[in-house]
C-alpha positions as a Markdown table, in Angstrom:
| # | Residue | x | y | z |
|---|---|---|---|---|
| 1 | Ser | 228.4 | 22.9 | 170.2 |
| 2 | Ala | 231.7 | 23.5 | 172.3 |
| 3 | Arg | 229.6 | 25.4 | 174.8 |
| 4 | Ala | 227.7 | 22.9 | 175.6 |
| 5 | Asp | 230.4 | 20.3 | 175.7 |
| 6 | Pro | 231.2 | 21.2 | 179.7 |
| 7 | Tyr | 227.5 | 20.2 | 180.5 |
| 8 | Lys | 227.7 | 17.3 | 178.8 |
| 9 | Leu | 224.4 | 18.6 | 176.9 |
| 10 | Asp | 223.1 | 17.0 | 173.7 |
| 11 | Val | 222.5 | 20.0 | 171.3 |
| 12 | Arg | 222.2 | 19.8 | 167.1 |
| 13 | Met | 222.4 | 22.7 | 164.8 |
| 14 | Val | 220.0 | 23.0 | 161.9 |
| 15 | Val | 220.8 | 25.8 | 159.1 |
| 16 | Val | 218.0 | 27.3 | 157.7 |
| 17 | Ala | 219.1 | 28.9 | 154.4 |
| 18 | Asp | 215.5 | 29.7 | 152.8 |
| 19 | Asp | 216.4 | 32.9 | 150.7 |
| 20 | Val | 216.1 | 32.2 | 147.0 |
| 21 | Ala | 217.3 | 35.6 | 145.9 |
| 22 | Leu | 221.2 | 34.1 | 146.7 |
| 23 | Gly | 220.8 | 31.9 | 143.3 |
| 24 | Gly | 219.2 | 28.9 | 145.0 |
| 25 | Glu | 222.2 | 27.4 | 146.4 |
| 26 | Arg | 221.0 | 26.1 | 149.5 |
| 27 | Gly | 224.6 | 26.1 | 151.1 |
| 28 | Lys | 225.2 | 29.6 | 150.2 |
| 29 | Ala | 221.8 | 31.1 | 150.9 |
| 30 | Arg | 220.9 | 32.9 | 154.1 |
| 31 | Gly | 217.9 | 32.1 | 156.7 |
| 32 | Ile | 215.7 | 34.8 | 156.3 |
| 33 | Ala | 211.6 | 34.6 | 157.1 |
| 34 | Gly | 211.9 | 30.8 | 157.2 |
| 35 | Thr | 213.8 | 30.7 | 160.3 |
| 36 | Val | 211.0 | 32.1 | 162.4 |
| 37 | Leu | 208.9 | 28.7 | 161.2 |
| 38 | Val | 211.9 | 26.4 | 161.9 |
| 39 | His | 212.0 | 27.8 | 165.8 |
| 40 | Lys | 208.3 | 27.7 | 166.2 |
| 41 | Ile | 208.1 | 23.9 | 165.0 |
| 42 | Ala | 210.8 | 22.9 | 166.7 |
| 43 | Gly | 210.2 | 24.5 | 169.8 |
| 44 | Ala | 206.7 | 23.0 | 169.9 |
| 45 | Leu | 208.0 | 19.4 | 169.1 |
| 46 | Ala | 210.3 | 19.6 | 172.1 |
| 47 | Glu | 207.5 | 21.6 | 174.6 |
| 48 | Gly | 205.5 | 18.5 | 173.6 |
| 49 | Gly | 207.9 | 15.9 | 174.7 |
| 50 | Ala | 209.4 | 14.6 | 171.3 |
| 51 | Ala | 212.7 | 13.3 | 171.7 |
| 52 | Leu | 215.8 | 15.4 | 170.1 |
| 53 | Asp | 216.3 | 13.4 | 167.4 |
| 54 | Glu | 212.8 | 13.7 | 166.2 |
| 55 | Val | 212.9 | 17.6 | 167.0 |
| 56 | Glu | 216.2 | 17.6 | 164.6 |
| 57 | Arg | 214.7 | 15.5 | 161.7 |
| 58 | Glu | 211.3 | 17.5 | 161.6 |
| 59 | Ala | 213.3 | 20.8 | 161.7 |
| 60 | Arg | 215.6 | 19.7 | 159.1 |
| 61 | Lys | 212.6 | 18.5 | 156.8 |
| 62 | Val | 210.9 | 22.0 | 157.3 |
| 63 | Ala | 213.9 | 23.8 | 156.5 |
| 64 | Glu | 214.8 | 22.0 | 153.4 |
| 65 | Gly | 211.1 | 22.6 | 152.2 |
| 66 | Leu | 211.4 | 26.4 | 153.0 |
| 67 | Met | 211.7 | 29.4 | 150.1 |
| 68 | Ser | 211.4 | 33.1 | 150.7 |
| 69 | Ile | 213.1 | 35.9 | 149.2 |
| 70 | Gly | 214.3 | 39.0 | 151.0 |
| 71 | Val | 213.8 | 42.4 | 149.8 |
| 72 | Ala | 214.6 | 45.8 | 151.3 |
| 73 | Leu | 213.2 | 49.2 | 150.0 |
| 74 | Glu | 215.4 | 51.0 | 152.9 |
| 75 | Gly | 218.1 | 50.1 | 155.4 |
| 76 | Cys | 217.7 | 49.1 | 158.8 |
| 77 | Met | 218.5 | 50.6 | 162.4 |
| 78 | Leu | 220.7 | 48.4 | 164.3 |
| 79 | Pro | 220.7 | 48.4 | 168.0 |
| 80 | Gly | 222.9 | 51.0 | 169.6 |
| 81 | Ser | 223.5 | 53.0 | 165.9 |
| 82 | Ala | 222.6 | 56.7 | 166.0 |
| 83 | Ala | 221.0 | 56.7 | 162.7 |
| 84 | Gly | 220.0 | 54.0 | 160.1 |
| 85 | Gln | 221.6 | 52.6 | 157.3 |
| 86 | Glu | 220.9 | 54.8 | 154.3 |
| 87 | Arg | 222.8 | 52.4 | 151.3 |
| 88 | Ile | 219.6 | 52.1 | 149.3 |
| 89 | Pro | 218.7 | 55.0 | 147.0 |
| 90 | Asp | 215.1 | 56.3 | 146.5 |
| 91 | Gly | 213.7 | 54.1 | 143.4 |
| 92 | Gln | 215.6 | 51.0 | 144.0 |
| 93 | Tyr | 215.1 | 47.9 | 146.4 |
| 94 | Glu | 218.0 | 45.0 | 147.3 |
| 95 | Leu | 217.6 | 41.5 | 147.0 |
| 96 | Gly | 219.1 | 38.8 | 149.3 |
| 97 | Leu | 219.6 | 41.1 | 152.5 |
| 98 | Gly | 220.4 | 39.6 | 155.8 |
| 99 | Ile | 218.2 | 39.6 | 158.8 |
| 100 | His | 220.9 | 41.5 | 160.8 |
| 101 | Gly | 221.5 | 44.5 | 158.4 |
| 102 | Glu | 223.9 | 42.7 | 155.9 |
| 103 | Lys | 223.9 | 44.2 | 152.4 |
| 104 | Gly | 221.9 | 42.6 | 149.8 |
| 105 | Val | 223.4 | 40.8 | 147.0 |
| 106 | Glu | 221.6 | 42.8 | 144.1 |
| 107 | Arg | 220.2 | 46.1 | 143.9 |
| 108 | Arg | 217.5 | 46.8 | 141.1 |
| 109 | Ala | 215.5 | 49.6 | 140.0 |
| 110 | Met | 212.0 | 49.9 | 141.2 |
| 111 | Glu | 209.5 | 49.5 | 138.0 |
| 112 | Pro | 205.9 | 50.4 | 137.7 |
| 113 | Val | 203.1 | 48.3 | 138.6 |
| 114 | Glu | 200.5 | 47.4 | 135.9 |
| 115 | Asp | 196.8 | 47.0 | 136.5 |
């Protein structure tokens, strides 16, 4: 990372792209619920004294094995905004939303649940 360069820090980046609502293409999928698991596992390894190579390897392994689906019933309230996003009409839901309030990739009508 460019910000770590002046400090001569060895940093690694692991991309978490676990949201299957985006068609299952790993390069295009967003990170959603799985990011928390990757952060927790990588943090625990690092705190336990694992070498950076091991932390990176295990974080990638976890990230590659994750799948989740992002579903929203209503828009979120972003910090600093006066009102929440009202982009999802009643009776509909969005698939493939982003964790920072990004719009989903598809909107669908709610369907009744059968017992």
